[in-house]
C-alpha positions in Angstrom: 0.0 0.0 0.0 2.9 2.3 0.7 4.2 1.9 -2.8 0.8 2.6 -4.3 0.5 5.8 -2.1 4.0 6.9 -3.4 2.9 6.5 -7.0 -0.5 8.2 -6.6 1.1 11.1 -4.5 3.7 11.7 -7.3 0.9 11.8 -9.9 -1.2 14.1 -7.6 1.7 16.5 -7.5 2.5 16.3 -11.2 -1.1 16.8 -12.4 -1.5 20.3 -11.1 1.9 21.3 -12.5 0.9 19.9 -15.8 -2.4 21.8 -15.6 -0.6 25.1 -14.8 2.2 24.8 -17.3 1.7 22.1 -19.9 -2.0 22.6 -20.7 -1.8 26.3 -21.3 1.4 25.9 -23.4 -0.5 23.2 -25.5 -3.5 25.4 -25.9 -1.5 28.5 -26.9 0.9 26.8 -29.3 -1.4 24.1 -30.7 1.5 21.6 -30.1 0.8 18.7 -27.9 4.4 17.2 -27.9 5.5 18.9 -24.7 2.5 17.7 -22.8 2.8 14.3 -24.2 6.5 14.0 -23.2 5.7 15.1 -19.6 2.8 12.7 -19.4 4.9 9.8 -20.6 7.7 10.6 -18.2 5.3 11.0 -15.3 3.6 7.7 -16.1 6.9 5.8 -16.3 8.3 7.4 -13.1 5.2 6.7 -11.1 5.3 3.0 -12.0 8.9 2.7 -11.0 8.1 4.5 -7.7 5.6 1.8 -7.1 8.4 -0.8 -7.1 7.5 -2.3 -10.5 10.6 -3.6 -12.5 10.0 -3.6 -16.2 11.9 -6.0 -18.5 11.6 -4.9 -22.2 12.3 -7.3 -25.1 12.2 -6.8 -28.8 11.9 -3.0 -29.0 14.7 -3.0 -31.5 12.3 -4.7 -33.9 10.3 -1.4 -34.1 11.6 1.2 -36.6 11.0 4.6 -35.0 10.3 6.3 -38.3 7.5 3.9 -39.3 3.9 4.0 -38.2 2.4 1.0 -36.4 -0.7 -0.4 -34.7 0.5 -1.9 -31.4 -1.9 -4.6 -30.3 -1.5 -5.7 -26.7 -3.2 -8.0 -24.1 -4.6 -6.3 -21.0 -4.7 -7.6 -17.5 -4.2 -4.6 -15.2 -4.7 -0.9 -14.8 -1.0 -0.5 -14.7 -0.6 -1.7 -18.3 -1.0 1.7 -20.0 1.7 3.6 -17.9 3.9 0.6 -18.5 3.5 0.3 -22.2 2.8 3.7 -23.7 6.1 5.4 -22.6 8.0 2.6 -24.3 6.5 3.2 -27.8 8.8 5.3 -30.1 7.2 8.6 -31.1 3.7 9.6 -30.2 0.9 7.1 -30.0 -2.8 7.6 -29.9 -5.3 5.5 -27.9 -9.0 5.0 -27.8 -10.6 6.8 -24.8 -14.1 6.7 -23.3 -16.1 9.4 -25.1 -17.4 10.8 -21.8 -14.0 12.2 -21.0 -14.2 14.4 -24.0 -17.0 16.4 -22.4 -14.6 18.1 -20.0 -13.7 21.4 -21.7 -10.0 21.7 -21.3 -9.3 18.0 -21.1 -11.5 17.2 -24.1 -9.9 19.9 -26.2 -6.4 18.7 -25.3 -7.2 15.1 -26.1 -8.5 16.1 -29.5 -5.3 18.1 -30.1 -3.5 14.9 -29.2 -5.5 12.9 -31.7 -7.0 10.6 -29.1 -10.0 8.7 -30.4 -13.3 8.8 -28.5 -15.1 5.5 -28.4 -18.5 4.3 -27.1 -18.0 0.6 -26.3 -21.8 -0.1 -26.0 -22.7 1.3 -29.5 -21.8 -0.7 -32.6 -22.2 2.3 -35.0 -20.1 4.4 -32.7 -17.5 1.7 -32.7 -17.4 1.8 -36.5 -17.0 5.6 -36.4 -14.1 5.1 -33.9 -12.3 2.8 -36.3 -12.6 5.3 -39.1 -11.3 8.1 -36.8 -8.4 5.9 -35.8 -7.6 5.2 -39.5 -7.4 9.0 -40.0 -5.0 9.4 -37.1 -2.8 6.6 -38.6 -2.8 8.3 -42.0 -1.3 11.4 -40.3 1.7 9.2 -39.2 0.7 8.7 -35.6 0.9 5.3 -34.0 -2.1 3.6 -32.5 -2.1 1.4 -29.4 -5.0 -0.9 -28.8 -5.8 -3.4 -26.0 -7.4 -6.0 -28.3 -9.4 -7.8 -25.6 -11.4 -4.6 -24.9 -11.3 -5.2 -21.2 -9.0 -6.5 -18.5 -8.5 -10.2 -17.9 -8.9 -11.4 -14.3 -6.2 -14.1 -14.4 -3.9 -12.9 -17.2 -5.3 -15.4 -19.7 -6.3 -14.0 -23.0 -9.9 -13.1 -23.5 -11.7 -13.1 -26.9 -10.4 -10.3 -29.2 -12.5 -7.5 -30.5 -13.1 -7.3 -34.2 -12.5 -3.5 -34.6 -8.7 -3.4 -34.3 -8.4 -5.9 -37.2 -10.8 -4.0 -39.4 -8.6 -1.0 -38.7 -5.4 -2.9 -39.5 -6.8 -4.2 -42.8 -8.1 -0.8 -43.8 -4.9 1.1 -42.8 -2.5 -1.5 -44.1 0.2 -0.5 -41.7 2.3 -3.1 -39.8 0.8 -4.6 -36.6 3.1 -5.1 -33.7 1.8 -7.7 -31.2 2.8 -6.9 -27.7 2.7 -9.3 -24.7 2.5 -7.8 -21.2 3.2 -10.6 -18.7 3.1 -10.3 -15.0 1.1 -7.1 -14.6 -1.9 -9.0 -13.1 0.4 -10.2 -10.4 1.5 -6.8 -9.3 -1.9 -5.2 -9.7 -4.8 -7.6 -10.4 -8.2 -6.5 -11.6 -10.4 -5.3 -8.7 -7.3 -4.6 -6.5 -6.2 -1.1 -5.7 -2.8 -1.7 -4.1 0.3 -2.5 -6.1 2.9 -5.0 -4.9 6.5 -4.9 -6.1 7.4 -7.3 -8.9 8.6 -7.7 -12.4 6.5 -7.2 -15.6 7.8 -8.3 -18.9 6.9 -6.3 -22.0 7.6 -8.2 -25.3 7.5 -6.4 -28.7 7.1 -9.1 -31.3 8.0 -9.0 -35.0 5.8 -6.6 -37.0 3.1 -8.3 -39.0 2.0 -7.0 -42.4 -1.8 -7.1 -42.8 -1.4 -7.5 -46.6 0.2 -10.9 -46.0 -3.2 -12.2 -44.7 -6.3 -12.8 -46.8 -8.8 -11.9 -44.1 -9.4 -10.1 -40.8 -10.0 -13.4 -39.1 -6.7 -14.9 -40.2 -4.8 -11.8 -39.1 -6.6 -11.9 -35.7 -5.7 -15.5 -35.2 -2.0 -14.9 -36.0 -1.8 -11.9 -33.6 -3.4 -14.0 -30.9 -0.9 -16.8 -31.4 2.0 -14.4 -31.1 0.7 -12.6 -28.0 -0.1 -15.9 -26.4 3.4 -17.2 -27.1 4.9 -14.6 -24.8 2.5 -15.6 -22.0 3.2 -19.3 -22.5 6.9 -18.7 -22.3 6.6 -17.1 -18.9 4.1 -19.7 -17.6 6.4 -22.5 -18.6 9.2 -20.9 -16.7 7.2 -20.9 -13.5 5.9 -17.4 -13.1 
């Protein structure tokens, strides 16, 4: 609990500073890069203060100049502050549409090319895929947790269809990412974080054009992500 308090206290101090300095700068200049860099630094530092050790594998397979769709499994609330700061250049994510209703926050998220999504509405989901495709066409990465929700035990849940429609439409490489161990340090429905090691594996990029259908692409991505989980399970994690 002490580690969790340290992380949250750090974020509680950083957020007002960001609100006073980074948000006005972003709104005045129209450039979100400074706010993004501060946010990524703050996310990563907070996780380390919580006693989480991160082992990163395969990041050298990602060419910083290229645009990718990163598809990851999801087992913990700590996954985003672990993964997003590792991604070269800026990445967009899909965010609950309700957050866009807050005036300053909503404007800043739009400037950052974040994509609003309504998970309970199929038509809105299609619109979110189209909006994400526009973001990718501007050369911004997209990071998606393909299960759509957190797993209780770290095992893979069924994948959502939308990310693979997006991949086939955008025709940019997909990078499967395995996050292993995050459900041990901060399981779903648990507030406190315990110290431990989380492994983040960036697998070889996959070209959607090499697959004849969305279903075959999804199956391949699932196999690759699961291979990272299986390796840790077999080693006794």
